[in-house]
C-alpha positions as CSV (number, residue, x, y, z in Angstrom):
1,X,0.1,-0.1,-0.2
2,X,2.9,2.3,0.9
3,X,4.4,1.7,-2.5
4,X,1.2,2.9,-4.7
5,X,0.9,6.0,-3.0
6,X,4.9,6.8,-3.3
7,X,4.1,5.9,-6.9
8,X,0.9,7.9,-7.1
9,X,2.8,10.9,-4.6
10,X,5.9,10.4,-7.5
11,X,3.2,11.3,-10.5
12,X,1.8,13.8,-8.7
13,X,5.1,15.9,-7.9
14,X,5.9,15.5,-11.4
15,X,2.9,16.6,-12.5
16,X,2.6,19.7,-10.1
17,X,6.2,20.8,-11.9
18,X,5.5,20.0,-15.2
19,X,2.5,22.2,-14.8
20,X,4.5,24.6,-13.0
21,X,7.0,24.9,-15.6
22,X,4.6,25.2,-18.1
23,X,3.2,28.5,-15.8
24,X,5.9,29.9,-14.9
25,X,7.9,30.3,-17.9
26,X,5.6,29.9,-20.9
27,X,8.4,30.8,-22.9
28,X,10.8,28.5,-22.1
29,X,8.5,25.2,-22.1
30,X,7.1,26.6,-25.8
31,X,11.4,26.2,-26.5
32,X,11.8,23.5,-25.1
33,X,9.0,21.7,-26.9
34,X,7.0,20.7,-23.3
35,X,3.1,20.1,-24.0
36,X,1.3,19.0,-21.1
37,X,-2.4,17.7,-21.7
38,X,-5.1,16.1,-18.8
39,X,-8.0,14.1,-19.6
40,X,-10.5,12.8,-16.7
41,X,-11.1,9.3,-17.6
42,X,-14.3,9.1,-15.8
43,X,-15.3,11.5,-17.5
44,X,-14.5,10.1,-20.6
45,X,-16.5,7.4,-19.8
46,X,-19.2,9.2,-18.1
47,X,-20.4,10.3,-21.0
48,X,-18.8,8.8,-24.1
49,X,-21.4,7.0,-26.3
50,X,-20.0,3.2,-25.2
51,X,-19.9,4.2,-21.7
52,X,-23.6,5.6,-21.5
53,X,-24.7,2.1,-23.8
54,X,-22.4,0.0,-20.9
55,X,-24.0,2.2,-18.3
56,X,-27.8,1.4,-19.5
57,X,-27.1,-2.1,-20.1
58,X,-25.8,-2.6,-16.7
59,X,-28.9,-1.4,-15.3
60,X,-31.3,-2.6,-17.1
61,X,-30.0,-5.9,-15.7
62,X,-29.5,-4.8,-12.4
63,X,-33.3,-4.1,-12.6
64,X,-34.2,-7.3,-13.9
65,X,-32.3,-8.8,-10.9
66,X,-34.2,-6.4,-8.8
67,X,-37.8,-7.2,-9.8
68,X,-36.6,-11.5,-9.4
69,X,-35.6,-10.4,-5.8
70,X,-38.5,-8.2,-5.0
71,X,-41.3,-11.5,-6.6
72,X,-39.1,-13.8,-4.1
73,X,-39.6,-11.9,-1.2
74,X,-43.4,-11.4,-1.6
75,X,-43.4,-15.1,-1.9
76,X,-41.5,-15.0,1.4
77,X,-44.2,-12.6,3.0
78,X,-47.2,-13.8,1.7
79,X,-45.9,-17.4,3.3
80,X,-44.8,-15.5,6.8
81,X,-48.0,-13.9,6.7
82,X,-50.2,-17.2,6.1
83,X,-48.0,-18.9,8.7
84,X,-49.2,-15.6,11.2
85,X,-53.0,-16.4,10.6
86,X,-52.5,-20.7,11.1
87,X,-49.6,-20.2,14.3
88,X,-52.7,-20.2,16.7
89,X,-53.8,-23.8,14.8
90,X,-50.9,-25.0,14.2
91,X,-49.6,-27.6,17.0
92,X,-45.8,-26.9,18.5
93,X,-44.0,-29.1,15.8
94,X,-45.8,-27.8,12.8
95,X,-44.8,-24.2,14.5
96,X,-41.6,-25.0,14.9
97,X,-41.4,-26.6,11.0
98,X,-43.0,-24.1,9.3
99,X,-40.7,-21.1,11.3
100,X,-37.7,-22.8,10.4
101,X,-39.1,-23.3,6.5
102,X,-39.4,-19.5,6.6
103,X,-36.4,-18.8,7.7
104,X,-34.1,-21.1,5.1
105,X,-36.4,-18.8,2.7
106,X,-34.9,-15.9,3.3
107,X,-31.7,-17.2,4.1
108,X,-31.5,-18.2,0.5
109,X,-32.6,-14.4,-0.9
110,X,-30.2,-13.4,1.4
111,X,-27.5,-15.1,-0.2
112,X,-29.4,-15.4,-3.5
113,X,-29.1,-11.2,-3.3
114,X,-25.3,-11.2,-2.1
115,X,-24.1,-13.4,-5.0
116,X,-26.3,-10.9,-7.3
117,X,-24.8,-8.0,-6.0
118,X,-21.2,-9.4,-6.2
119,X,-22.0,-10.8,-9.7
120,X,-23.0,-7.5,-10.4
121,X,-20.6,-5.5,-9.5
122,X,-18.0,-8.0,-11.1
123,X,-19.2,-7.0,-14.2
124,X,-19.0,-3.3,-13.4
125,X,-15.8,-3.7,-12.7
126,X,-14.8,-5.7,-16.5
127,X,-16.9,-3.5,-18.1
128,X,-15.4,-0.7,-16.9
129,X,-11.5,-1.9,-17.0
130,X,-12.3,-2.7,-20.7
131,X,-13.5,0.6,-21.8
132,X,-10.7,2.6,-19.8
133,X,-7.9,0.2,-21.7
134,X,-10.1,1.4,-25.1
135,X,-10.1,5.0,-23.6
136,X,-6.5,5.0,-23.0
137,X,-5.4,3.7,-25.8
138,X,-7.4,6.4,-27.8
139,X,-5.4,9.3,-25.5
140,X,-2.0,7.4,-26.5
141,X,-3.5,8.3,-30.1
142,X,-4.5,11.4,-29.7
143,X,-0.9,12.7,-27.5
144,X,1.1,11.1,-29.9
145,X,-0.7,12.9,-32.5
146,X,-1.3,16.4,-31.4
147,X,2.5,16.0,-30.1
148,X,2.2,16.2,-26.7
149,X,5.1,15.3,-24.3
150,X,3.0,14.2,-21.2
151,X,-1.0,13.3,-20.7
152,X,-1.7,13.1,-17.0
153,X,-4.8,11.7,-15.2
154,X,-7.3,13.9,-13.9
155,X,-7.4,12.3,-10.8
156,X,-4.0,12.0,-9.9
157,X,-3.7,16.9,-10.1
158,X,-4.2,18.8,-7.7
159,X,-5.4,22.0,-10.3
160,X,-4.1,22.1,-13.9
161,X,-5.7,25.2,-16.0
162,X,-8.7,24.6,-17.9
163,X,-6.6,25.2,-21.2
164,X,-4.5,21.9,-21.0
165,X,-7.8,19.2,-20.6
166,X,-7.9,16.7,-23.7
167,X,-11.3,15.1,-22.5
168,X,-13.4,16.5,-24.9
169,X,-11.3,15.9,-27.7
170,X,-10.9,12.4,-26.2
171,X,-14.5,11.6,-26.5
172,X,-15.2,13.2,-29.7
173,X,-12.2,10.4,-30.7
174,X,-13.7,7.5,-28.2
175,X,-17.1,7.9,-30.3
176,X,-16.1,8.4,-34.0
177,X,-13.2,5.4,-33.2
178,X,-16.8,3.4,-31.9
179,X,-18.7,4.0,-35.4
C-alpha cells in the first residue's frame, strides 16, 4: 500500500512540476517543446457513447435482477402472513417446522441477493476496465498525434488549467472510433 502511495505521490509531484514549469515560464516551456495535456478518464467513461450504453445495459440488468428478488421476497412475505394466521391453530412441532422453513427461505433470498450483488459489481468493474483500456489507447494515440510531451490523468492532479484539458477531444475521438 505504501508503494502505491509513493508512486502516486511521485506522479503528482512530477505533474505539478511540469505544470509549474509551463505556468511560470511559458516561453521556456514552448522553446523546450513541452506540451502538457490533462484528461479526465472518468468523464470520458461517463459521457462517451459506449460508456453511456454500457451503464444503460448494466442498469437494465440490475433492474431485472431486482424484480426477480422482489418477487421472491413477496412470496416469503405471503408465507409469513399465512403462517401468522395459522399459527394459533398449529401444533408446536408444525409451528417450528414452518418457522424453520421460512427462515431457510429468507436466508436463501439473502444469499441470492448477495451473490447477485457480488456478480453485478464484478461485471461493472470488468466493463469499466475494458472501456478504460480502450480510452487509454485513444488518449495515447491523440497525445502522439497532437504532439503532447505528457498527458496526465486528472484524478492525480490538484490543479490543471482548463486550457490543458483534452477530455472533450478524447470523447469525440473515442466516439468516432466506436462507429
